[in-house]
N, C-alpha and C positions, 0 to 999 in steps of 0.2 A: 406716466402722468396722464397721457392722452386718454387712457381707458378709465380714469377715475370718474365718479359721478360729478355732475356740475355742482359747484359751490353755491350756497345761498345767494351770493353776490351775482353770479352768472345767471341764476334763475330770475333774479330781480331785473337784470338787464333785459332778458328775454321777455319778461312780462311787460316792462315799460315799452319795449319796441313793438310788441303786439298792440298795445293801446294806441300808440302814436300812429301806427300804420292804418288803424281803423277809425281814426278821427273823421276822415272823409265819409265813411259809412254813417257815423253819428250825424254829421251835418246833412246827409241825404235824408235820413229818417226824419229829422227835425223839419227839413224843407217840405217833405210830403205831409207830415202830420199837421203842420201849421195851416194847411188848407181847410181843415175841419175845426179850427179854433178861432175865436174872436180876435180882432186886432189888439185887444187889451192884454193878451197873453204875450209876454216878452220873449222873443226868439232866444236871447242869451240865457234866460231862465230855463227854457226847454233844453238847450244844450247842456246846461249845468246838471239838470235832472238826468239827462241821458248819459252824461259822463259817469255818473254814479253807477248806472247799469253797465256801462262798458268796462269799468274797473272791476265790478263784481264778476262779469263774464270772464275777464282775463284771469281772475283769481280762482275760478271754479271750473274752467274748461279742461277737459281731459282728452287730449289728442288721440289716445288709444281707442276711444269709442268710435272713431271714424267720422264724426260730424265736423264739418268745416267750421272754423272759428267764426267766420262772417255770418253763417246761418245761426249759430248759437248766440252770437252777440246781438243779432237783430232782435230776437225775442226779448232778451234781457234789457236792451236799451229802450225799446218801445214800452215794455212793461214798467220800467222805472219812471218814465215820463208820465204814464197814465196814473200810476200809483200816487205820484206827487200832486198831480192835478186834482185827483179825488180828495186828497187830504186838504188841499187848499180851498176846495169848493169855490172856484173862481167866479162862478156865475152870480152876479148880484141879485138880491131878493126881488128888486123891481123887474129885472129881466126875467126871472123865473115866473113871475106873475104874468108877464106878457106871453111867455111860452104857453102857459096854461090857457090864457085867453085865446091864443091862436089855435091851440088844439081843440078847444070847445067850438070855435067858429068853424073849423074844418069839418068836425063831426056833424054840426048842425046843418051846414050847407050840403054835405054829402047825403044826409038823411032827407033833406028837402028835395034835392034834385036827382038823387039816384046815382050820382057820379061824384068823384072827388073834385073840388073846386080848383080853378086855375089860380095862380098867384094874384092875378088882377081881380078876380072875384073875391078873394080873401081880403085884399086891400079895400075894396069898396064896402064890404060888409063891416070891416073894422074901422072904417073912416080913416084909413091910413094911406100913405104913399107906398108905391111898389118897393122903393128903397128901404122903407121901414120894415116891410114884410120880409124882405131879403135878410135883414139883420136878425129878425126874430127866428126865421127858419134856421139860420146858422146857429143861433143860440140853442135851438131845440136839438139840432144835430150834435152840437158840442156836448150838451148835457147827456145825450145818449152815449157818447163815446167815453165820457169821463165820470159818470155818476153810476153808482151801484143801484140807486133808486131813480129810474128814468123819470123825467118830468113830463113825458109825452106818452100818448097811447101807442099801442102796438101798431095800429093802422098808420099813424103819421110816421112812426119810426121806419116802417117798411118803405114809405114813399121817400124817405130821406136816405135810404141805403142804396149803395151802388147796385144797379140792375145786373143780375147774373143768374145763370142757370147752374144748378149743382150736378146735373147729369154729366157723364163723361163727354169730353170733347169728341165730336163726330157723330153723336147720337142724333136721331131725328129731331128730338125736342131742342137740343142744343143748337142745331142748325137753324131751326125755325125761330128760336129766341134771338139768335145773332142777327138774322135777317130783319126781324122786327125792330131790334135795337138800332140797326143802321138806318132804317126808315124813320125811326123816331128822332134820331140825331139830326137828320135832314130837316126836320120840322122846327128845330130850335132857331132862335135868332142868331145872326152872324156872330155876335159877341159870345153868346152861350156856347155855340158850336166851336168857336176858337178855343175857349177855355177847356172844353172836353177833349178836343183833339190834342192840344198842347200838353195836357196833363197825362192822358192815357196813352196816346200814340207816340208822342215825342218824349214823354216822361220828364218834362221840365219841372223844375222846382217852382214854388210859389213866387219867389222874387223874380225869377226869369220870365214867368208868364206876365207878371205885372209890368216888367220893362217892355215886353213885346206889345202889350195892349195899351201902354201909357196910362195905367191906372194904379191905385195903391194895392198893396198886397191884401189888405182886408177886403177891398172891393172884389178882388179875384175870388176870395173865399165865398163871398156872398153870391156872386154870379154862378160859381160852381154848384153851390147848394141849390139854388133855384133851378139850374139846368137838370140836376139829378131828380128833383121833385117833378119837373115837367116830363122827363123821360119815363119815370115810373108810372106817372098818370097816363101818358100816351100809350104805353105798352099795355096797361091794364084795360084801357078803353078798347084797344085794338083786339085784345083777347076776349073781351066781353065779360071780364071779371071785375069785381069791386076793387078800387085802388087801395 
């Protein structure tokens, strides 16, 4: 009897166990992705979308191929969340108009001054507060992550992307970029630097960073997006290239 193939019931138990064991992975993915999404997106909804991906991963994973389930499931879970966000088109029409206005403003100021504007300069040009600009920047980043038709120009999207070098680690350009990034981080405000450090170095989730700083999770998302914008701007200026 011991040499017989597993029954469908036993296979079902293995599948269910696999799913339950990787619920923490699902929660981790949601906690990291939430940083790039507006506060209006419910975390429970994200977990529900991700669970669909986790179940599909458990149903389609083939151990014989040598790929760890956690690695396989990561892509499936994240993809399921993004697919559902695209279908729902969660960004309100008024917010999309604000994103386009911000994009136009950034392009106009950059053409006028020869460099990408700071968040404070954008706020002054749009007659808005810095907090309002933070919210629109986050919306622009969210649209880029969840929309097949990006609402923002390539230039702005690059300034809202995590700074990184595609060269192999240890190459001269990688080392120079890393050193420049460290210097740029030191130029951030204390709050911005804390968010960057807690997210990338400590790998804390959104809710954990919010507790440490004593602010809301949505505010952490906005601060993170503004910090990323500043880092890309600072690095571009230091390298003497357009941001």
